[in-house]
Backbone bond lengths (Angstrom), bond angles and torsions (degrees), N, CA, C in turn:
res aa  C-N    CA-C-N  psi(-1)  N-CA   C-N-CA  omega(-1)  CA-C   N-CA-C  phi
1 M - - - 1.447 - - 1.502 107.45 -
2 T 1.346 111.97 132.93 1.496 116.80 175.27 1.515 109.35 -124.93
3 A 1.322 115.13 158.11 1.454 120.43 -178.81 1.476 112.65 -78.74
4 N 1.335 122.46 143.16 1.407 126.08 178.36 1.493 107.51 -151.05
5 D 1.373 117.65 101.10 1.440 120.83 179.79 1.543 113.24 56.03
6 G 1.321 119.83 39.66 1.412 120.45 -178.90 1.480 114.27 86.58
7 Q 1.294 120.63 -12.99 1.413 123.14 177.51 1.536 111.80 -106.20
8 M 1.301 115.47 152.68 1.411 119.62 177.60 1.490 110.52 -91.03
9 E 1.291 116.76 140.82 1.479 118.66 176.26 1.604 106.31 -91.74
10 F 1.270 115.26 122.63 1.513 120.88 -178.37 1.462 105.49 -106.24
11 P 1.393 110.74 127.55 1.538 116.66 172.33 1.485 111.36 -58.75
12 M 1.370 114.12 154.77 1.447 117.59 175.37 1.493 113.24 -60.24
13 S 1.328 118.09 -20.44 1.454 119.95 177.90 1.515 113.81 -76.86
14 T 1.344 116.79 -5.73 1.451 120.33 176.46 1.525 110.07 -55.88
15 K 1.281 116.35 124.68 1.501 120.80 176.80 1.508 113.73 -85.08
16 I 1.345 116.72 114.47 1.486 122.96 177.70 1.557 107.07 -84.71
17 I 1.327 115.57 122.26 1.453 122.78 -179.40 1.505 112.77 -115.66
18 F 1.233 119.74 131.66 1.557 121.61 172.27 1.496 103.76 -103.45
19 T 1.339 118.59 128.07 1.440 125.76 174.39 1.502 109.96 -137.11
20 Q 1.320 114.13 177.80 1.524 117.99 174.91 1.483 114.94 -72.88
21 L 1.283 119.59 142.70 1.400 122.10 176.18 1.463 115.96 -57.64
22 S 1.294 114.40 -32.73 1.540 121.21 176.48 1.473 112.44 -64.39
23 E 1.315 120.96 -12.79 1.457 124.47 179.33 1.532 112.91 -86.10
24 V 1.319 115.45 -8.83 1.467 119.20 -177.06 1.565 110.91 -99.24
25 E 1.269 116.26 146.55 1.512 121.72 176.32 1.519 107.24 -57.89
26 P 1.329 118.01 126.41 1.519 118.90 -179.67 1.537 110.95 -61.68
27 G 1.353 119.59 -25.48 1.410 120.04 177.07 1.562 113.04 -68.35
28 D 1.327 115.44 -31.76 1.483 120.62 176.22 1.575 109.44 -62.95
29 I 1.324 114.92 -44.43 1.457 121.45 -178.93 1.533 108.44 -66.23
30 L 1.289 114.52 -44.91 1.449 120.17 178.60 1.592 112.45 -55.65
31 A 1.281 114.11 -50.01 1.489 117.80 -179.23 1.479 112.44 -65.26
32 H 1.340 117.71 -33.97 1.502 124.69 178.03 1.565 105.62 -65.03
33 M 1.323 119.85 -55.50 1.435 123.50 -172.70 1.601 113.52 -67.71
34 C 1.333 115.86 -17.59 1.475 120.51 -176.85 1.590 107.42 -96.40
35 D 1.305 118.86 -0.24 1.436 122.94 178.13 1.551 106.89 -70.44
36 P 1.402 118.42 123.44 1.411 119.21 176.00 1.506 118.11 -60.25
37 K 1.382 116.92 -28.73 1.473 121.04 177.72 1.520 109.98 -67.85
38 V 1.333 118.38 -28.08 1.431 121.23 177.38 1.515 110.72 -71.94
39 A 1.329 116.32 -46.09 1.431 124.50 -178.95 1.579 109.16 -59.23
40 E 1.295 119.77 -29.22 1.483 122.74 -177.91 1.552 111.72 -50.98
41 H 1.268 116.62 -36.72 1.434 122.60 -173.84 1.583 115.58 -114.75
42 M 1.384 112.35 22.11 1.452 119.61 176.85 1.460 111.32 -129.25
43 P 1.329 117.99 78.05 1.502 120.38 -179.80 1.564 113.11 -56.64
44 L 1.290 120.36 -23.08 1.474 118.75 179.27 1.484 109.31 -84.44
45 L 1.325 119.79 -9.00 1.501 119.27 175.20 1.520 111.22 -78.39
46 T 1.337 115.63 88.59 1.513 117.85 -170.75 1.526 111.72 -112.71
47 S 1.353 116.76 -9.61 1.485 115.91 179.33 1.524 109.82 -116.25
48 N 1.332 112.98 162.49 1.474 117.12 177.62 1.527 111.78 -76.50
49 W 1.306 114.69 142.09 1.429 118.97 179.13 1.495 111.05 -92.58
50 D 1.339 115.35 143.48 1.413 123.19 173.89 1.508 104.18 -144.03
51 M 1.361 117.19 -179.07 1.456 120.20 -173.70 1.565 110.86 -64.88
52 N 1.304 119.56 -26.92 1.435 122.52 175.78 1.579 108.61 -66.80
53 A 1.330 112.89 -43.35 1.527 116.89 177.77 1.519 110.71 -61.85
54 V 1.276 116.78 -35.07 1.484 120.50 -179.02 1.519 109.77 -69.27
55 S 1.290 114.99 -42.32 1.475 120.30 179.48 1.541 109.98 -63.14
56 K 1.369 117.33 -41.25 1.462 120.91 178.05 1.450 111.02 -61.97
57 F 1.336 113.52 -51.17 1.454 121.96 -178.58 1.548 111.37 -55.94
58 V 1.241 118.08 -53.00 1.519 119.09 -177.42 1.562 107.51 -63.98
59 A 1.373 121.01 -39.27 1.476 121.60 178.93 1.526 111.06 -62.03
60 T 1.362 114.02 -41.52 1.484 118.43 179.05 1.520 113.31 -62.16
61 K 1.391 114.31 -45.20 1.433 121.15 179.92 1.507 110.97 -63.53
62 E 1.343 117.75 -42.50 1.451 123.22 -178.89 1.577 108.78 -67.62
63 E 1.334 117.82 -32.16 1.428 117.78 176.85 1.548 113.21 -66.68
64 C 1.343 114.34 -31.73 1.505 117.50 177.11 1.467 107.85 -65.73
65 W 1.308 120.46 -38.26 1.531 117.82 174.76 1.478 112.66 -61.45
66 K 1.289 117.77 -39.56 1.465 120.20 179.36 1.538 113.60 -66.99
67 R 1.318 114.41 -43.65 1.390 124.56 176.23 1.477 118.10 -64.09
68 D 1.379 114.50 -50.69 1.467 124.38 -169.82 1.524 114.68 -109.54
69 G 1.325 117.69 -9.82 1.429 120.51 -173.42 1.477 116.71 70.96
70 L 1.295 116.24 11.25 1.480 123.72 -177.37 1.587 106.52 -159.05
71 G 1.304 115.33 158.06 1.474 118.45 -175.72 1.527 107.81 -178.08
72 H 1.348 108.03 -151.67 1.490 118.80 -178.66 1.530 108.85 -99.08
73 W 1.351 111.53 141.77 1.451 120.76 177.44 1.553 110.96 -106.22
74 A 1.326 115.56 155.71 1.435 117.32 158.32 1.463 106.99 -78.92
75 I 1.378 115.08 145.57 1.424 116.51 -179.03 1.582 107.42 -116.70
76 L 1.313 111.71 137.06 1.446 117.56 -175.40 1.550 106.96 -126.15
77 A 1.315 112.40 141.17 1.503 117.26 173.37 1.543 103.05 -110.00
78 D 1.225 114.39 116.25 1.500 122.19 -170.95 1.477 112.28 46.25
79 E 1.135 134.04 31.33 1.438 135.47 175.62 1.562 111.00 100.86
80 D 1.327 120.54 -0.23 1.474 122.62 177.74 1.576 106.49 -100.98
81 Y 1.349 115.83 128.03 1.443 123.30 174.84 1.490 110.23 -57.62
82 I 1.341 119.14 125.18 1.407 121.55 178.13 1.591 110.37 -128.50
83 G 1.306 120.48 0.18 1.381 124.01 176.55 1.492 115.29 152.41
84 W 1.391 113.18 -167.47 1.472 116.37 178.89 1.527 108.31 -138.94
85 G 1.289 113.70 165.83 1.473 117.32 -179.19 1.509 110.97 171.71
86 G 1.259 117.97 170.95 1.473 124.10 177.53 1.478 114.01 146.92
87 F 1.294 118.55 -154.98 1.425 125.87 -174.16 1.494 112.69 -103.47
88 Q 1.310 114.56 139.46 1.470 118.14 177.31 1.523 106.00 -134.29
89 R 1.242 118.06 130.14 1.496 122.08 179.57 1.576 107.69 -76.25
90 E 1.386 107.74 126.75 1.482 118.00 176.47 1.467 108.81 -124.63
91 G 1.317 119.59 90.85 1.427 123.81 -174.35 1.498 107.86 65.96
92 D 1.425 119.52 -119.72 1.380 120.28 -178.99 1.569 115.16 -92.07
93 E 1.389 112.26 2.48 1.433 117.29 -173.36 1.512 111.05 -111.18
94 W 1.386 115.09 160.79 1.383 121.90 177.27 1.575 104.58 -114.92
95 D 1.306 115.18 111.54 1.457 120.47 179.72 1.497 109.56 -94.92
96 F 1.350 116.91 138.69 1.439 122.04 179.03 1.510 109.43 -106.41
97 G 1.264 118.06 126.32 1.424 123.56 177.40 1.510 111.89 -123.69
98 L 1.312 118.18 151.26 1.465 123.98 -178.42 1.517 109.36 -143.20
99 V 1.352 116.72 125.18 1.463 119.44 179.01 1.552 105.30 -129.46
100 L 1.281 116.17 106.22 1.500 120.15 -175.72 1.527 109.22 -108.68
101 K 1.290 116.07 152.46 1.502 122.54 167.49 1.509 109.22 -57.07
102 P 1.255 118.96 142.44 1.552 119.64 -178.53 1.466 115.90 -52.83
103 D 1.324 117.51 -32.64 1.455 117.84 -176.30 1.527 111.37 -81.42
104 A 1.389 119.37 -2.97 1.431 126.96 179.46 1.480 109.99 -108.97
105 F 1.364 121.89 0.02 1.464 122.06 -175.02 1.462 111.45 -54.42
106 G 1.342 120.95 -29.37 1.507 121.03 178.54 1.466 115.56 -66.81
107 L 1.345 115.81 -12.82 1.491 118.57 176.82 1.504 115.31 -88.15
108 G 1.346 115.16 -3.37 1.474 117.72 -174.53 1.429 116.32 -53.13
109 I 1.319 119.27 -46.09 1.467 118.78 -178.41 1.494 112.82 -68.66
110 R 1.327 118.35 -36.59 1.504 118.84 176.74 1.569 111.64 -63.04
111 I 1.291 114.75 -42.33 1.484 121.45 179.41 1.541 110.39 -67.64
112 T 1.282 115.92 -39.63 1.493 119.49 178.66 1.571 108.69 -68.58
113 R 1.249 119.86 -41.91 1.479 120.18 175.66 1.450 112.71 -60.17
114 K 1.310 119.33 -38.68 1.486 123.67 -178.35 1.555 105.86 -68.19
115 A 1.282 117.01 -41.26 1.508 119.01 -178.61 1.460 107.91 -69.61
116 I 1.336 120.79 -42.50 1.449 121.90 178.21 1.568 112.80 -60.18
117 D 1.315 115.26 -38.86 1.461 118.53 172.08 1.514 111.26 -57.44
118 F 1.304 117.95 -40.01 1.465 121.04 175.98 1.570 109.69 -61.75
119 A 1.358 114.45 -47.56 1.544 116.75 176.28 1.449 114.47 -57.03
120 L 1.310 118.46 -41.43 1.513 124.92 -178.43 1.455 111.15 -61.04
121 A 1.378 117.26 -33.36 1.433 122.66 175.77 1.498 116.74 -83.17
122 D 1.272 118.14 -5.41 1.493 123.04 -175.35 1.483 108.37 -108.58
123 E 1.347 120.34 111.58 1.404 122.08 -175.25 1.499 114.64 -72.17
124 R 1.374 118.72 -8.27 1.458 120.84 173.55 1.437 113.22 -74.25
125 I 1.367 118.48 -14.01 1.510 122.43 -174.49 1.484 111.76 -111.75
126 P 1.381 118.36 84.82 1.506 121.82 178.94 1.575 111.32 -65.66
127 F 1.317 115.69 -26.39 1.458 122.54 177.26 1.470 113.49 -159.47
128 V 1.313 118.02 159.92 1.431 123.31 -177.59 1.514 106.10 -118.35
129 T 1.344 117.98 140.03 1.386 121.94 172.09 1.581 111.39 -106.37
130 F 1.334 116.65 152.28 1.440 120.57 172.90 1.515 109.64 -125.75
131 L 1.248 122.63 128.71 1.453 122.40 172.68 1.547 106.57 -111.08
132 L 1.391 111.01 117.52 1.492 115.72 -177.15 1.498 107.32 -119.68
133 P 1.313 114.85 141.08 1.454 119.31 173.35 1.521 115.54 -64.40
134 P 1.261 122.46 152.45 1.459 120.51 -176.24 1.547 110.35 -68.66
135 S 1.394 117.04 -13.15 1.450 117.98 -179.79 1.565 109.26 -73.10
136 R 1.295 120.12 -12.31 1.348 123.20 175.12 1.535 112.79 -79.95
137 K 1.246 116.98 111.27 1.472 121.62 -167.33 1.540 109.02 -100.51
138 N 1.265 117.27 -32.61 1.560 120.37 -175.20 1.582 109.85 -93.97
139 L 1.304 112.69 93.27 1.434 120.34 -172.60 1.544 111.86 -110.14
140 G 1.427 116.45 3.30 1.385 121.64 -178.90 1.557 114.94 -58.60
141 A 1.318 118.45 -38.32 1.456 120.20 -178.49 1.502 110.26 -64.31
142 L 1.310 117.90 -40.80 1.443 125.25 179.97 1.504 108.98 -62.72
143 E 1.370 118.07 -41.87 1.430 120.61 -178.42 1.515 108.74 -69.32
144 R 1.383 116.75 -36.91 1.486 122.10 -179.81 1.543 110.09 -62.45
145 L 1.303 115.36 -30.86 1.497 119.59 176.28 1.545 110.79 -68.91
146 G 1.341 116.01 -16.24 1.460 117.96 -177.90 1.445 113.57 106.71
147 A 1.369 120.41 -1.09 1.446 122.86 177.81 1.601 109.20 -67.20
148 Q 1.265 114.55 143.57 1.470 119.54 179.41 1.571 106.26 -122.39
149 F 1.379 111.56 142.61 1.484 119.43 174.93 1.490 110.97 -64.67
150 V 1.314 115.77 130.92 1.440 122.90 179.16 1.572 106.85 -96.81
151 N 1.288 115.06 -67.59 1.448 122.16 179.26 1.538 110.41 -176.73
152 K 1.358 114.01 175.59 1.503 117.73 172.54 1.469 107.02 -88.92
153 I 1.355 111.01 137.59 1.503 116.21 178.78 1.548 110.04 -129.67
154 S 1.341 114.63 160.98 1.467 118.57 172.14 1.448 108.61 -105.00
155 Y 1.396 117.22 128.47 1.426 123.14 177.89 1.498 106.41 -130.48
156 D 1.293 118.74 124.64 1.444 123.45 -179.10 1.474 113.68 51.04
157 G 1.384 118.66 35.61 1.402 119.00 178.61 1.504 116.20 85.12
158 S 1.332 120.21 2.27 1.412 124.07 -179.33 1.542 109.88 -120.41
159 V 1.279 120.23 152.93 1.447 123.05 179.17 1.512 107.89 -94.59
160 F 1.317 114.92 138.79 1.434 125.54 175.69 1.482 113.39 -131.11
161 L 1.278 120.38 149.90 1.423 127.10 168.45 1.593 107.66 -88.30
162 K 1.303 115.19 122.19 1.501 118.95 -177.81 1.452 107.62 -105.31
163 Y 1.403 112.50 128.75 1.466 125.36 177.00 1.471 106.64 -119.34
164 R 1.355 115.41 153.96 1.457 121.79 175.76 1.515 110.29 -132.47
165 L 1.295 116.28 142.29 1.482 125.47 175.56 1.462 109.78 -127.56
166 N 1.351 116.84 118.96 1.439 124.53 -179.08 1.534 106.94 -73.66
167 T 1.350 117.42 126.61 1.440 122.36 -178.92 1.552 116.22 -113.97
168 E 1.378 114.17 3.15 1.441 120.05 177.18 1.478 111.10 -75.12
169 R 1.286 117.00 140.92 1.478 119.41 -175.73 1.540 109.01 -99.00
């Protein structure tokens, strides 16, 4: 791995692993969520994180797995924690979210493709939605995946760009 503008370059041989958030050291999640570069693209991140917030976050995400049979994963690059993401049920839709450490931003499309492959194989997911803050300017990769812009929506008082990707075969 070599540095490139604050991001690490990961070789194609880097193994992307999805695991449960409860398998990650809470301090790693705390450091990740306290990074100001992460907060730049998370308008709903309005409170300071501490170990109690990490515990509540992990418990909430684990509850989604119990309730829906699907949820957010911790994401590892060769065994190193680099972020979290996955699917969350929002009414009748499955929304995909991804929050990476800044030095792993370059892995976003590889991780998203792996998650979309998971969605393609799951008949419960006829389509995936993506809610992106307007601060995200580089949307070409999402469009190359086949996602189409739906509209701007308000969610919890913040504006997001909503995209949809059909996953039915």
